[in-house]
PDB file as gemmi writes it, atoms N, CA and C in Angstrom:
CRYST1    1.000    1.000    1.000  90.00  90.00  90.00 P 1                      
ATOM      1  N   MET A   1      59.512 -43.852  66.891  1.00  0.00           N  
ATOM      2  CA  MET A   1      60.625 -44.657  66.405  1.00  0.00           C  
ATOM      3  C   MET A   1      61.608 -43.751  65.665  1.00  0.00           C  
ATOM      4  N   GLU A   2      62.862 -43.864  66.005  1.00  0.00           N  
ATOM      5  CA  GLU A   2      63.915 -43.060  65.375  1.00  0.00           C  
ATOM      6  C   GLU A   2      64.268 -43.631  64.011  1.00  0.00           C  
ATOM      7  N   LYS A   3      64.401 -42.748  63.030  1.00  0.00           N  
ATOM      8  CA  LYS A   3      64.732 -43.227  61.682  1.00  0.00           C  
ATOM      9  C   LYS A   3      66.217 -43.570  61.587  1.00  0.00           C  
ATOM     10  N   SER A   4      66.520 -44.550  60.775  1.00  0.00           N  
ATOM     11  CA  SER A   4      67.910 -44.954  60.574  1.00  0.00           C  
ATOM     12  C   SER A   4      68.632 -43.926  59.720  1.00  0.00           C  
ATOM     13  N   PRO A   5      69.892 -43.659  60.036  1.00  0.00           N  
ATOM     14  CA  PRO A   5      70.657 -42.752  59.174  1.00  0.00           C  
ATOM     15  C   PRO A   5      70.880 -43.392  57.808  1.00  0.00           C  
ATOM     16  N   LYS A   6      71.017 -42.539  56.791  1.00  0.00           N  
ATOM     17  CA  LYS A   6      71.202 -43.030  55.428  1.00  0.00           C  
ATOM     18  C   LYS A   6      72.589 -42.668  54.905  1.00  0.00           C  
ATOM     19  N   TYR A   7      73.117 -43.550  54.063  1.00  0.00           N  
ATOM     20  CA  TYR A   7      74.420 -43.314  53.439  1.00  0.00           C  
ATOM     21  C   TYR A   7      74.291 -43.386  51.924  1.00  0.00           C  
ATOM     22  N   TYR A   8      75.227 -42.718  51.264  1.00  0.00           N  
ATOM     23  CA  TYR A   8      75.317 -42.763  49.803  1.00  0.00           C  
ATOM     24  C   TYR A   8      76.793 -42.821  49.448  1.00  0.00           C  
ATOM     25  N   ILE A   9      77.178 -43.750  48.574  1.00  0.00           N  
ATOM     26  CA  ILE A   9      78.576 -43.913  48.197  1.00  0.00           C  
ATOM     27  C   ILE A   9      78.758 -43.547  46.727  1.00  0.00           C  
ATOM     28  N   ILE A  10      79.749 -42.687  46.469  1.00  0.00           N  
ATOM     29  CA  ILE A  10      80.141 -42.293  45.118  1.00  0.00           C  
ATOM     30  C   ILE A  10      81.465 -42.990  44.840  1.00  0.00           C  
ATOM     31  N   THR A  11      81.528 -43.784  43.789  1.00  0.00           N  
ATOM     32  CA  THR A  11      82.715 -44.586  43.513  1.00  0.00           C  
ATOM     33  C   THR A  11      83.375 -44.167  42.205  1.00  0.00           C  
ATOM     34  N   TYR A  12      84.684 -43.948  42.276  1.00  0.00           N  
ATOM     35  CA  TYR A  12      85.491 -43.670  41.087  1.00  0.00           C  
ATOM     36  C   TYR A  12      86.499 -44.799  40.929  1.00  0.00           C  
ATOM     37  N   GLY A  13      86.776 -45.182  39.685  1.00  0.00           N  
ATOM     38  CA  GLY A  13      87.850 -46.125  39.443  1.00  0.00           C  
ATOM     39  C   GLY A  13      87.409 -47.495  39.004  1.00  0.00           C  
ATOM     40  N   CYS A  14      88.181 -48.457  39.425  1.00  0.00           N  
ATOM     41  CA  CYS A  14      88.124 -49.821  38.908  1.00  0.00           C  
ATOM     42  C   CYS A  14      87.088 -50.691  39.614  1.00  0.00           C  
ATOM     43  N   GLN A  15      87.025 -51.945  39.187  1.00  0.00           N  
ATOM     44  CA  GLN A  15      86.127 -52.919  39.803  1.00  0.00           C  
ATOM     45  C   GLN A  15      86.476 -53.154  41.259  1.00  0.00           C  
ATOM     46  N   MET A  16      87.750 -53.024  41.603  1.00  0.00           N  
ATOM     47  CA  MET A  16      88.154 -53.194  43.005  1.00  0.00           C  
ATOM     48  C   MET A  16      87.504 -52.113  43.863  1.00  0.00           C  
ATOM     49  N   ASN A  17      87.419 -50.885  43.345  1.00  0.00           N  
ATOM     50  CA  ASN A  17      86.760 -49.826  44.104  1.00  0.00           C  
ATOM     51  C   ASN A  17      85.265 -50.112  44.249  1.00  0.00           C  
ATOM     52  N   MET A  18      84.649 -50.692  43.228  1.00  0.00           N  
ATOM     53  CA  MET A  18      83.241 -51.076  43.326  1.00  0.00           C  
ATOM     54  C   MET A  18      83.070 -52.112  44.440  1.00  0.00           C  
ATOM     55  N   TYR A  19      83.965 -53.063  44.485  1.00  0.00           N  
ATOM     56  CA  TYR A  19      83.941 -54.094  45.529  1.00  0.00           C  
ATOM     57  C   TYR A  19      84.133 -53.448  46.900  1.00  0.00           C  
ATOM     58  N   ASP A  20      85.117 -52.548  47.011  1.00  0.00           N  
ATOM     59  CA  ASP A  20      85.362 -51.866  48.278  1.00  0.00           C  
ATOM     60  C   ASP A  20      84.157 -51.040  48.713  1.00  0.00           C  
ATOM     61  N   SER A  21      83.499 -50.382  47.766  1.00  0.00           N  
ATOM     62  CA  SER A  21      82.298 -49.604  48.091  1.00  0.00           C  
ATOM     63  C   SER A  21      81.194 -50.515  48.622  1.00  0.00           C  
ATOM     64  N   ASP A  22      81.062 -51.696  48.044  1.00  0.00           N  
ATOM     65  CA  ASP A  22      80.085 -52.660  48.547  1.00  0.00           C  
ATOM     66  C   ASP A  22      80.424 -53.080  49.969  1.00  0.00           C  
ATOM     67  N   LEU A  23      81.708 -53.278  50.246  1.00  0.00           N  
ATOM     68  CA  LEU A  23      82.126 -53.641  51.607  1.00  0.00           C  
ATOM     69  C   LEU A  23      81.833 -52.509  52.601  1.00  0.00           C  
ATOM     70  N   ILE A  24      82.124 -51.285  52.185  1.00  0.00           N  
ATOM     71  CA  ILE A  24      81.839 -50.128  53.041  1.00  0.00           C  
ATOM     72  C   ILE A  24      80.336 -50.057  53.317  1.00  0.00           C  
ATOM     73  N   GLY A  25      79.536 -50.225  52.277  1.00  0.00           N  
ATOM     74  CA  GLY A  25      78.085 -50.211  52.438  1.00  0.00           C  
ATOM     75  C   GLY A  25      77.600 -51.298  53.383  1.00  0.00           C  
ATOM     76  N   SER A  26      78.139 -52.495  53.255  1.00  0.00           N  
ATOM     77  CA  SER A  26      77.762 -53.600  54.142  1.00  0.00           C  
ATOM     78  C   SER A  26      78.108 -53.282  55.589  1.00  0.00           C  
ATOM     79  N   GLU A  27      79.279 -52.714  55.794  1.00  0.00           N  
ATOM     80  CA  GLU A  27      79.697 -52.359  57.150  1.00  0.00           C  
ATOM     81  C   GLU A  27      78.790 -51.273  57.737  1.00  0.00           C  
ATOM     82  N   LEU A  28      78.444 -50.287  56.920  1.00  0.00           N  
ATOM     83  CA  LEU A  28      77.532 -49.246  57.389  1.00  0.00           C  
ATOM     84  C   LEU A  28      76.163 -49.837  57.739  1.00  0.00           C  
ATOM     85  N   GLU A  29      75.663 -50.748  56.907  1.00  0.00           N  
ATOM     86  CA  GLU A  29      74.374 -51.384  57.177  1.00  0.00           C  
ATOM     87  C   GLU A  29      74.427 -52.226  58.441  1.00  0.00           C  
ATOM     88  N   ASN A  30      75.566 -52.876  58.693  1.00  0.00           N  
ATOM     89  CA  ASN A  30      75.743 -53.633  59.932  1.00  0.00           C  
ATOM     90  C   ASN A  30      75.731 -52.722  61.154  1.00  0.00           C  
ATOM     91  N   ASN A  31      75.970 -51.424  60.920  1.00  0.00           N  
ATOM     92  CA  ASN A  31      75.978 -50.443  62.008  1.00  0.00           C  
ATOM     93  C   ASN A  31      74.744 -49.547  61.996  1.00  0.00           C  
ATOM     94  N   GLY A  32      73.677 -50.002  61.344  1.00  0.00           N  
ATOM     95  CA  GLY A  32      72.394 -49.323  61.437  1.00  0.00           C  
ATOM     96  C   GLY A  32      72.049 -48.340  60.344  1.00  0.00           C  
ATOM     97  N   TYR A  33      72.929 -48.171  59.357  1.00  0.00           N  
ATOM     98  CA  TYR A  33      72.644 -47.256  58.245  1.00  0.00           C  
ATOM     99  C   TYR A  33      71.795 -47.957  57.188  1.00  0.00           C  
ATOM    100  N   VAL A  34      71.089 -47.155  56.403  1.00  0.00           N  
ATOM    101  CA  VAL A  34      70.290 -47.631  55.280  1.00  0.00           C  
ATOM    102  C   VAL A  34      70.796 -46.903  54.044  1.00  0.00           C  
ATOM    103  N   GLN A  35      70.869 -47.600  52.916  1.00  0.00           N  
ATOM    104  CA  GLN A  35      71.360 -46.979  51.688  1.00  0.00           C  
ATOM    105  C   GLN A  35      70.353 -45.966  51.160  1.00  0.00           C  
ATOM    106  N   ALA A  36      70.830 -44.760  50.850  1.00  0.00           N  
ATOM    107  CA  ALA A  36      70.006 -43.715  50.248  1.00  0.00           C  
ATOM    108  C   ALA A  36      69.995 -43.888  48.733  1.00  0.00           C  
ATOM    109  N   GLN A  37      68.961 -43.399  48.090  1.00  0.00           N  
ATOM    110  CA  GLN A  37      68.859 -43.469  46.641  1.00  0.00           C  
ATOM    111  C   GLN A  37      69.670 -42.386  45.944  1.00  0.00           C  
ATOM    112  N   ASN A  38      69.989 -41.307  46.686  1.00  0.00           N  
ATOM    113  CA  ASN A  38      70.740 -40.199  46.116  1.00  0.00           C  
ATOM    114  C   ASN A  38      71.405 -39.390  47.232  1.00  0.00           C  
ATOM    115  N   GLU A  39      72.244 -38.447  46.851  1.00  0.00           N  
ATOM    116  CA  GLU A  39      72.975 -37.628  47.822  1.00  0.00           C  
ATOM    117  C   GLU A  39      72.037 -36.822  48.710  1.00  0.00           C  
ATOM    118  N   GLU A  40      70.942 -36.334  48.148  1.00  0.00           N  
ATOM    119  CA  GLU A  40      70.033 -35.467  48.888  1.00  0.00           C  
ATOM    120  C   GLU A  40      69.383 -36.173  50.071  1.00  0.00           C  
ATOM    121  N   GLU A  41      69.211 -37.494  49.998  1.00  0.00           N  
ATOM    122  CA  GLU A  41      68.606 -38.271  51.085  1.00  0.00           C  
ATOM    123  C   GLU A  41      69.617 -38.637  52.166  1.00  0.00           C  
ATOM    124  N   ALA A  42      70.899 -38.514  51.871  1.00  0.00           N  
ATOM    125  CA  ALA A  42      71.940 -39.086  52.725  1.00  0.00           C  
ATOM    126  C   ALA A  42      72.309 -38.204  53.921  1.00  0.00           C  
ATOM    127  N   ASP A  43      72.609 -38.886  55.021  1.00  0.00           N  
ATOM    128  CA  ASP A  43      73.185 -38.248  56.199  1.00  0.00           C  
ATOM    129  C   ASP A  43      74.708 -38.358  56.147  1.00  0.00           C  
ATOM    130  N   LEU A  44      75.192 -39.325  55.379  1.00  0.00           N  
ATOM    131  CA  LEU A  44      76.618 -39.586  55.214  1.00  0.00           C  
ATOM    132  C   LEU A  44      76.891 -39.873  53.738  1.00  0.00           C  
ATOM    133  N   ILE A  45      77.853 -39.160  53.175  1.00  0.00           N  
ATOM    134  CA  ILE A  45      78.262 -39.394  51.789  1.00  0.00           C  
ATOM    135  C   ILE A  45      79.720 -39.825  51.806  1.00  0.00           C  
ATOM    136  N   ILE A  46      80.006 -40.972  51.221  1.00  0.00           N  
ATOM    137  CA  ILE A  46      81.371 -41.481  51.112  1.00  0.00           C  
ATOM    138  C   ILE A  46      81.811 -41.350  49.658  1.00  0.00           C  
ATOM    139  N   VAL A  47      82.987 -40.763  49.434  1.00  0.00           N  
ATOM    140  CA  VAL A  47      83.576 -40.697  48.099  1.00  0.00           C  
ATOM    141  C   VAL A  47      84.741 -41.673  48.091  1.00  0.00           C  
ATOM    142  N   ASN A  48      84.598 -42.756  47.334  1.00  0.00           N  
ATOM    143  CA  ASN A  48      85.641 -43.772  47.212  1.00  0.00           C  
ATOM    144  C   ASN A  48      86.460 -43.427  45.970  1.00  0.00           C  
ATOM    145  N   THR A  49      87.698 -43.027  46.194  1.00  0.00           N  
ATOM    146  CA  THR A  49      88.522 -42.408  45.151  1.00  0.00           C  
ATOM    147  C   THR A  49      89.472 -43.382  44.472  1.00  0.00           C  
ATOM    148  N   CYS A  50      90.032 -42.911  43.365  1.00  0.00           N  
ATOM    149  CA  CYS A  50      90.996 -43.668  42.582  1.00  0.00           C  
ATOM    150  C   CYS A  50      92.141 -42.736  42.186  1.00  0.00           C  
ATOM    151  N   SER A  51      93.356 -43.239  42.233  1.00  0.00           N  
ATOM    152  CA  SER A  51      94.496 -42.418  41.793  1.00  0.00           C  
ATOM    153  C   SER A  51      95.243 -43.052  40.629  1.00  0.00           C  
ATOM    154  N   VAL A  52      94.711 -44.135  40.098  1.00  0.00           N  
ATOM    155  CA  VAL A  52      95.397 -44.827  39.006  1.00  0.00           C  
ATOM    156  C   VAL A  52      95.400 -43.962  37.748  1.00  0.00           C  
ATOM    157  N   ARG A  53      94.282 -43.330  37.474  1.00  0.00           N  
ATOM    158  CA  ARG A  53      94.183 -42.458  36.304  1.00  0.00           C  
ATOM    159  C   ARG A  53      93.963 -41.024  36.770  1.00  0.00           C  
ATOM    160  N   GLU A  54      94.673 -40.106  36.164  1.00  0.00           N  
ATOM    161  CA  GLU A  54      94.583 -38.704  36.555  1.00  0.00           C  
ATOM    162  C   GLU A  54      93.159 -38.166  36.399  1.00  0.00           C  
ATOM    163  N   HIS A  55      92.463 -38.609  35.354  1.00  0.00           N  
ATOM    164  CA  HIS A  55      91.101 -38.137  35.114  1.00  0.00           C  
ATOM    165  C   HIS A  55      90.176 -38.493  36.285  1.00  0.00           C  
ATOM    166  N   ALA A  56      90.275 -39.714  36.784  1.00  0.00           N  
ATOM    167  CA  ALA A  56      89.434 -40.138  37.911  1.00  0.00           C  
ATOM    168  C   ALA A  56      89.768 -39.323  39.154  1.00  0.00           C  
ATOM    169  N   GLU A  57      91.029 -39.030  39.363  1.00  0.00           N  
ATOM    170  CA  GLU A  57      91.449 -38.232  40.512  1.00  0.00           C  
ATOM    171  C   GLU A  57      90.892 -36.810  40.413  1.00  0.00           C  
ATOM    172  N   LYS A  58      90.985 -36.215  39.238  1.00  0.00           N  
ATOM    173  CA  LYS A  58      90.454 -34.861  39.048  1.00  0.00           C  
ATOM    174  C   LYS A  58      88.941 -34.825  39.238  1.00  0.00           C  
ATOM    175  N   ARG A  59      88.250 -35.842  38.749  1.00  0.00           N  
ATOM    176  CA  ARG A  59      86.796 -35.908  38.930  1.00  0.00           C  
ATOM    177  C   ARG A  59      86.445 -36.019  40.414  1.00  0.00           C  
ATOM    178  N   ALA A  60      87.179 -36.839  41.144  1.00  0.00           N  
ATOM    179  CA  ALA A  60      86.914 -37.001  42.577  1.00  0.00           C  
ATOM    180  C   ALA A  60      87.165 -35.696  43.324  1.00  0.00           C  
ATOM    181  N   ILE A  61      88.236 -34.998  42.987  1.00  0.00           N  
ATOM    182  CA  ILE A  61      88.541 -33.725  43.640  1.00  0.00           C  
ATOM    183  C   ILE A  61      87.452 -32.702  43.342  1.00  0.00           C  
ATOM    184  N   GLY A  62      87.005 -32.632  42.099  1.00  0.00           N  
ATOM    185  CA  GLY A  62      85.924 -31.722  41.736  1.00  0.00           C  
ATOM    186  C   GLY A  62      84.640 -32.047  42.480  1.00  0.00           C  
ATOM    187  N   ARG A  63      84.344 -33.328  42.592  1.00  0.00           N  
ATOM    188  CA  ARG A  63      83.131 -33.752  43.311  1.00  0.00           C  
ATOM    189  C   ARG A  63      83.223 -33.401  44.783  1.00  0.00           C  
ATOM    190  N   LEU A  64      84.409 -33.601  45.368  1.00  0.00           N  
ATOM    191  CA  LEU A  64      84.604 -33.247  46.777  1.00  0.00           C  
ATOM    192  C   LEU A  64      84.433 -31.749  47.001  1.00  0.00           C  
ATOM    193  N   GLU A  65      84.940 -30.963  46.082  1.00  0.00           N  
ATOM    194  CA  GLU A  65      84.794 -29.510  46.201  1.00  0.00           C  
ATOM    195  C   GLU A  65      83.309 -29.123  46.201  1.00  0.00           C  
ATOM    196  N   ASN A  66      82.532 -29.713  45.304  1.00  0.00           N  
ATOM    197  CA  ASN A  66      81.092 -29.444  45.266  1.00  0.00           C  
ATOM    198  C   ASN A  66      80.386 -29.950  46.518  1.00  0.00           C  
ATOM    199  N   LEU A  67      80.806 -31.101  47.014  1.00  0.00           N  
ATOM    200  CA  LEU A  67      80.190 -31.642  48.220  1.00  0.00           C  
ATOM    201  C   LEU A  67      80.488 -30.783  49.445  1.00  0.00           C  
ATOM    202  N   MET A  68      81.657 -30.168  49.495  1.00  0.00           N  
ATOM    203  CA  MET A  68      81.976 -29.292  50.629  1.00  0.00           C  
ATOM    204  C   MET A  68      81.068 -28.059  50.614  1.00  0.00           C  
ATOM    205  N   LYS A  69      80.724 -27.569  49.442  1.00  0.00           N  
ATOM    206  CA  LYS A  69      79.760 -26.467  49.332  1.00  0.00           C  
ATOM    207  C   LYS A  69      78.374 -26.950  49.776  1.00  0.00           C  
ATOM    208  N   TYR A  70      78.007 -28.152  49.355  1.00  0.00           N  
ATOM    209  CA  TYR A  70      76.723 -28.755  49.736  1.00  0.00           C  
ATOM    210  C   TYR A  70      76.647 -28.938  51.253  1.00  0.00           C  
ATOM    211  N   LYS A  71      77.757 -29.357  51.855  1.00  0.00           N  
ATOM    212  CA  LYS A  71      77.830 -29.590  53.293  1.00  0.00           C  
ATOM    213  C   LYS A  71      77.552 -28.315  54.085  1.00  0.00           C  
ATOM    214  N   LYS A  72      77.969 -27.176  53.565  1.00  0.00           N  
ATOM    215  CA  LYS A  72      77.748 -25.913  54.267  1.00  0.00           C  
ATOM    216  C   LYS A  72      76.266 -25.582  54.381  1.00  0.00           C  
ATOM    217  N   ILE A  73      75.449 -26.107  53.471  1.00  0.00           N  
ATOM    218  CA  ILE A  73      74.017 -25.823  53.444  1.00  0.00           C  
ATOM    219  C   ILE A  73      73.216 -26.922  54.152  1.00  0.00           C  
ATOM    220  N   HIS A  74      73.662 -28.163  54.030  1.00  0.00           N  
ATOM    221  CA  HIS A  74      72.923 -29.312  54.556  1.00  0.00           C  
ATOM    222  C   HIS A  74      73.691 -29.970  55.700  1.00  0.00           C  
ATOM    223  N   ASN A  75      72.966 -30.624  56.557  1.00  0.00           N  
ATOM    224  CA  ASN A  75      73.560 -31.335  57.681  1.00  0.00           C  
ATOM    225  C   ASN A  75      73.968 -32.740  57.224  1.00  0.00           C  
ATOM    226  N   VAL A  76      75.150 -32.828  56.637  1.00  0.00           N  
ATOM    227  CA  VAL A  76      75.620 -34.099  56.088  1.00  0.00           C  
ATOM    228  C   VAL A  76      77.100 -34.272  56.433  1.00  0.00           C  
ATOM    229  N   LYS A  77      77.494 -35.511  56.671  1.00  0.00           N  
ATOM    230  CA  LYS A  77      78.903 -35.833  56.886  1.00  0.00           C  
ATOM    231  C   LYS A  77      79.465 -36.368  55.583  1.00  0.00           C  
ATOM    232  N   ILE A  78      80.739 -36.077  55.331  1.00  0.00           N  
ATOM    233  CA  ILE A  78      81.391 -36.535  54.106  1.00  0.00           C  
ATOM    234  C   ILE A  78      82.650 -37.288  54.492  1.00  0.00           C  
ATOM    235  N   GLY A  79      82.804 -38.474  53.927  1.00  0.00           N  
ATOM    236  CA  GLY A  79      83.992 -39.282  54.141  1.00  0.00           C  
ATOM    237  C   GLY A  79      84.688 -39.537  52.819  1.00  0.00           C  
ATOM    238  N   VAL A  80      85.993 -39.695  52.871  1.00  0.00           N  
ATOM    239  CA  VAL A  80      86.786 -39.968  51.672  1.00  0.00           C  
ATOM    240  C   VAL A  80      87.595 -41.229  51.910  1.00  0.00           C  
ATOM    241  N   ALA A  81      87.544 -42.137  50.952  1.00  0.00           N  
ATOM    242  CA  ALA A  81      88.262 -43.408  51.049  1.00  0.00           C  
ATOM    243  C   ALA A  81      88.933 -43.686  49.714  1.00  0.00           C  
ATOM    244  N   GLY A  82      89.711 -44.733  49.659  1.00  0.00           N  
ATOM    245  CA  GLY A  82      90.272 -45.185  48.396  1.00  0.00           C  
ATOM    246  C   GLY A  82      91.744 -44.863  48.212  1.00  0.00           C  
ATOM    247  N   CYS A  83      92.243 -45.277  47.058  1.00  0.00           N  
ATOM    248  CA  CYS A  83      93.681 -45.207  46.809  1.00  0.00           C  
ATOM    249  C   CYS A  83      94.197 -43.788  46.617  1.00  0.00           C  
ATOM    250  N   MET A  84      93.352 -42.825  46.237  1.00  0.00           N  
ATOM    251  CA  MET A  84      93.817 -41.444  46.127  1.00  0.00           C  
ATOM    252  C   MET A  84      94.236 -40.926  47.502  1.00  0.00           C  
ATOM    253  N   VAL A  85      93.452 -41.251  48.506  1.00  0.00           N  
ATOM    254  CA  VAL A  85      93.774 -40.827  49.872  1.00  0.00           C  
ATOM    255  C   VAL A  85      95.068 -41.498  50.327  1.00  0.00           C  
ATOM    256  N   GLU A  86      95.174 -42.777  50.052  1.00  0.00           N  
ATOM    257  CA  GLU A  86      96.379 -43.521  50.437  1.00  0.00           C  
ATOM    258  C   GLU A  86      97.612 -43.000  49.712  1.00  0.00           C  
ATOM    259  N   ALA A  87      97.481 -42.716  48.437  1.00  0.00           N  
ATOM    260  CA  ALA A  87      98.622 -42.275  47.628  1.00  0.00           C  
ATOM    261  C   ALA A  87      99.096 -40.865  48.004  1.00  0.00           C  
ATOM    262  N   HIS A  88      98.213 -40.054  48.560  1.00  0.00           N  
ATOM    263  CA  HIS A  88      98.543 -38.657  48.851  1.00  0.00           C  
ATOM    264  C   HIS A  88      98.517 -38.342  50.348  1.00  0.00           C  
ATOM    265  N   LYS A  89      98.823 -39.326  51.171  1.00  0.00           N  
ATOM    266  CA  LYS A  89      98.804 -39.110  52.624  1.00  0.00           C  
ATOM    267  C   LYS A  89      99.574 -37.866  53.034  1.00  0.00           C  
ATOM    268  N   SER A  90     100.771 -37.706  52.511  1.00  0.00           N  
ATOM    269  CA  SER A  90     101.640 -36.614  52.955  1.00  0.00           C  
ATOM    270  C   SER A  90     101.257 -35.262  52.370  1.00  0.00           C  
ATOM    271  N   ASP A  91     100.542 -35.227  51.247  1.00  0.00           N  
ATOM    272  CA  ASP A  91     100.218 -33.942  50.622  1.00  0.00           C  
ATOM    273  C   ASP A  91      98.727 -33.757  50.357  1.00  0.00           C  
ATOM    274  N   ILE A  92      97.897 -34.397  51.163  1.00  0.00           N  
ATOM    275  CA  ILE A  92      96.455 -34.322  50.922  1.00  0.00           C  
ATOM    276  C   ILE A  92      95.928 -32.897  51.089  1.00  0.00           C  
ATOM    277  N   LYS A  93      96.521 -32.104  51.969  1.00  0.00           N  
ATOM    278  CA  LYS A  93      96.071 -30.717  52.154  1.00  0.00           C  
ATOM    279  C   LYS A  93      96.301 -29.888  50.899  1.00  0.00           C  
ATOM    280  N   GLU A  94      97.372 -30.159  50.169  1.00  0.00           N  
ATOM    281  CA  GLU A  94      97.610 -29.446  48.916  1.00  0.00           C  
ATOM    282  C   GLU A  94      96.662 -29.925  47.813  1.00  0.00           C  
ATOM    283  N   LEU A  95      96.340 -31.207  47.844  1.00  0.00           N  
ATOM    284  CA  LEU A  95      95.481 -31.793  46.819  1.00  0.00           C  
ATOM    285  C   LEU A  95      94.031 -31.329  46.957  1.00  0.00           C  
ATOM    286  N   VAL A  96      93.552 -31.267  48.170  1.00  0.00           N  
ATOM    287  CA  VAL A  96      92.173 -30.829  48.442  1.00  0.00           C  
ATOM    288  C   VAL A  96      92.198 -29.721  49.504  1.00  0.00           C  
ATOM    289  N   PRO A  97      92.661 -28.522  49.138  1.00  0.00           N  
ATOM    290  CA  PRO A  97      92.829 -27.445  50.117  1.00  0.00           C  
ATOM    291  C   PRO A  97      91.518 -26.934  50.699  1.00  0.00           C  
ATOM    292  N   PHE A  98      90.400 -27.205  50.047  1.00  0.00           N  
ATOM    293  CA  PHE A  98      89.099 -26.744  50.533  1.00  0.00           C  
ATOM    294  C   PHE A  98      88.579 -27.589  51.665  1.00  0.00           C  
ATOM    295  N   CYS A  99      89.216 -28.735  51.942  1.00  0.00           N  
ATOM    296  CA  CYS A  99      88.832 -29.597  53.065  1.00  0.00           C  
ATOM    297  C   CYS A  99      89.727 -29.280  54.246  1.00  0.00           C  
ATOM    298  N   ASN A 100      89.133 -29.201  55.394  1.00  0.00           N  
ATOM    299  CA  ASN A 100      89.907 -29.004  56.615  1.00  0.00           C  
ATOM    300  C   ASN A 100      90.252 -30.380  57.155  1.00  0.00           C  
ATOM    301  N   SER A 101      91.429 -30.865  56.873  1.00  0.00           N  
ATOM    302  CA  SER A 101      91.774 -32.228  57.250  1.00  0.00           C  
ATOM    303  C   SER A 101      92.114 -32.369  58.728  1.00  0.00           C  
ATOM    304  N   SER A 102      92.116 -31.274  59.489  1.00  0.00           N  
ATOM    305  CA  SER A 102      92.349 -31.391  60.920  1.00  0.00           C  
ATOM    306  C   SER A 102      91.069 -31.828  61.629  1.00  0.00           C  
ATOM    307  N   GLN A 103      89.941 -31.740  60.935  1.00  0.00           N  
ATOM    308  CA  GLN A 103      88.660 -32.188  61.464  1.00  0.00           C  
ATOM    309  C   GLN A 103      88.053 -33.177  60.488  1.00  0.00           C  
ATOM    310  N   PRO A 104      87.263 -34.113  60.992  1.00  0.00           N  
ATOM    311  CA  PRO A 104      86.581 -35.010  60.060  1.00  0.00           C  
ATOM    312  C   PRO A 104      85.677 -34.222  59.129  1.00  0.00           C  
ATOM    313  N   ILE A 105      85.648 -34.613  57.871  1.00  0.00           N  
ATOM    314  CA  ILE A 105      84.752 -33.941  56.951  1.00  0.00           C  
ATOM    315  C   ILE A 105      83.512 -34.773  56.817  1.00  0.00           C  
TER     316      ILE A 105                                                      
END                                                                             
């Protein structure tokens, strides 16, 4: 029997982001994923970002930078969602230069 892939969601920001993370998790579970207890168990890590407060944005960018280093060692996919991505559509490469946005992270 093949094991189900696992996901882990990291959420920054407001209650709306918590709600959105729950929706993302539900959608992943509807597609065969199981929630992981931590990043180390996950096959997919989603970072749900916030741009309302600069501090939350900086924390998300720092976390993404660390996750990209983690990705080089482990076989894990990383996704980014939330209002930071939406707010910086045109300049996301400058905001997170360590991510290759021409390919899915």
